LUMFI-416547 format. One line per 10 residues: number of its first residue (from 0); their letters; for each residue x, z negated, y negated of C-alpha. Coordinates in Angstrom, 1 decimal, m for minus. Each point is the difference from the previous one (the first is absolute). Layout:
<pts>
NUM = a = X/Z/Y | ...
</pts>
This chain:
<pts>
0 = qgdpgesggg = 13.0/m5.6/m14.9 | m3.1/m2.0/0.3 | m2.6/m0.3/2.5 | m3.2/1.4/m1.3 | m3.5/m2.1/0.0 | m3.9/0.9/0.3 | m2.9/m0.7/m1.5 | m3.5/0.8/m0.1 | m1.2/m0.7/3.4 | m3.3/m1.5/0.7
10 = svqaggslkl = m3.3/0.4/1.7 | m2.6/2.8/m0.6 | m2.8/1.5/1.1 | 0.0/3.4/2.1 | 0.0/2.6/m2.8 | 1.4/m2.0/m2.4 | 3.7/0.3/m1.8 | 3.1/m2.0/m0.4 | 3.4/0.8/m2.0 | 3.2/m1.6/1.7
20 = scrapriils = 3.0/m0.2/m2.1 | 3.4/m0.2/0.8 | 2.9/m1.0/m2.2 | 3.4/m0.9/0.7 | 0.9/m2.2/m3.4 | 3.6/m0.2/0.1 | 0.6/3.5/0.1 | 1.2/2.4/m3.0 | m2.0/3.1/m1.0 | 2.6/2.4/1.1
30 = vfweddygwf = 0.1/m1.8/3.3 | m3.8/0.4/0.3 | 0.5/3.8/m0.9 | 2.0/0.6/3.1 | m2.2/m1.9/2.5 | m2.5/0.8/2.5 | m2.8/m1.6/1.0 | m2.2/m0.5/2.8 | m3.4/m1.6/0.5 | m0.2/m1.2/3.7
40 = rqapgkqlel = m2.7/m2.1/1.7 | m0.3/m2.0/3.0 | m3.7/m0.9/1.6 | 0.3/m2.9/2.6 | 1.0/1.6/3.3 | 0.9/3.2/m1.3 | 3.3/1.5/m0.9 | 1.2/0.3/m3.7 | m1.2/3.3/m1.5 | 1.3/1.8/m3.1
50 = vassssggnt = m2.8/0.3/m2.2 | 1.3/1.9/m3.1 | 3.6/0.7/m1.5 | 1.2/1.1/m3.3 | 3.3/1.5/m0.3 | 2.4/m0.3/m2.7 | m0.4/3.6/m0.6 | m3.9/m0.4/m0.5 | m0.8/1.1/3.4 | m3.0/m1.9/1.6
60 = qyvdsvkerf = m1.3/m0.1/3.4 | m3.1/m1.5/1.8 | m1.1/m0.8/3.6 | m2.7/2.0/0.9 | m2.7/m3.0/0.4 | 0.7/m0.6/m3.9 | 0.2/3.2/m1.4 | m2.4/0.6/m3.1 | m0.7/m3.9/0.1 | 3.0/m1.2/m1.1
70 = iisrdnsrks = 2.7/0.9/m2.8 | 3.6/m1.3/m0.3 | 1.4/0.0/m3.5 | 2.8/m1.4/m1.8 | 0.3/m1.7/m3.6 | 3.6/0.4/m1.4 | m0.7/m1.9/m2.8 | m1.0/m3.0/2.0 | 2.4/0.9/3.1 | m3.3/m0.2/1.9
80 = vyllmnglkp = m1.2/2.2/3.2 | m3.9/m0.1/0.6 | m2.7/0.8/2.5 | m3.2/0.6/m0.7 | m2.3/m0.4/2.8 | m3.4/1.6/m0.1 | m2.7/0.3/2.5 | 1.5/m2.9/1.6 | m1.4/m0.4/3.9 | 0.3/m2.9/2.3
90 = edtavyycrr = 2.8/1.8/1.9 | 2.3/m0.2/m3.1 | m0.1/m3.9/0.8 | 3.7/m0.8/0.2 | 3.0/m1.6/m1.6 | 1.6/2.5/m2.5 | 3.6/0.0/m0.8 | 2.0/1.8/m2.5 | 3.5/1.5/0.5 | 2.5/0.9/m2.2
100 = syrrqdywgp = 3.0/2.2/0.9 | 3.4/0.5/m1.9 | 2.5/1.5/1.2 | m0.6/m0.3/3.6 | m0.9/m3.7/m0.4 | m3.5/m1.3/0.7 | m1.5/m2.6/m1.9 | m3.3/m1.5/1.2 | m2.7/m2.2/m1.5 | m2.1/m2.8/1.7
110 = gtqvtvss = m3.1/1.6/0.4 | m3.3/m0.6/m1.6 | m3.2/0.2/1.9 | m2.9/2.3/m0.2 | m2.9/m0.8/2.1 | m3.3/2.8/m0.1 | m3.1/m1.7/1.1 | m3.0/2.4/1.3
</pts>
């Protein structure tokens, strides 16, 4: 059904913002409606961490370290999921991955680098 791809990473100074996008271009809209999405990140030397998730039922969850700074959202017209990251900190530096889950099958994107300098 299609691996997603991420975009929107880059380098910013602390306090700045970035918006990551995730899209699996080959899926149809009805599949997108059933997808659950998660944004993960992995910093050098650290384990993969779930940052934010968005279920097909509309529920969203965040890891405590990004609450009130990051917002996950979905755009049905573009079959896309976004992660708006505000108030970025150096500890947010990591490779960010999008994972879509469809009927117990997980599909991962290749990741996009986010670097926050102090």
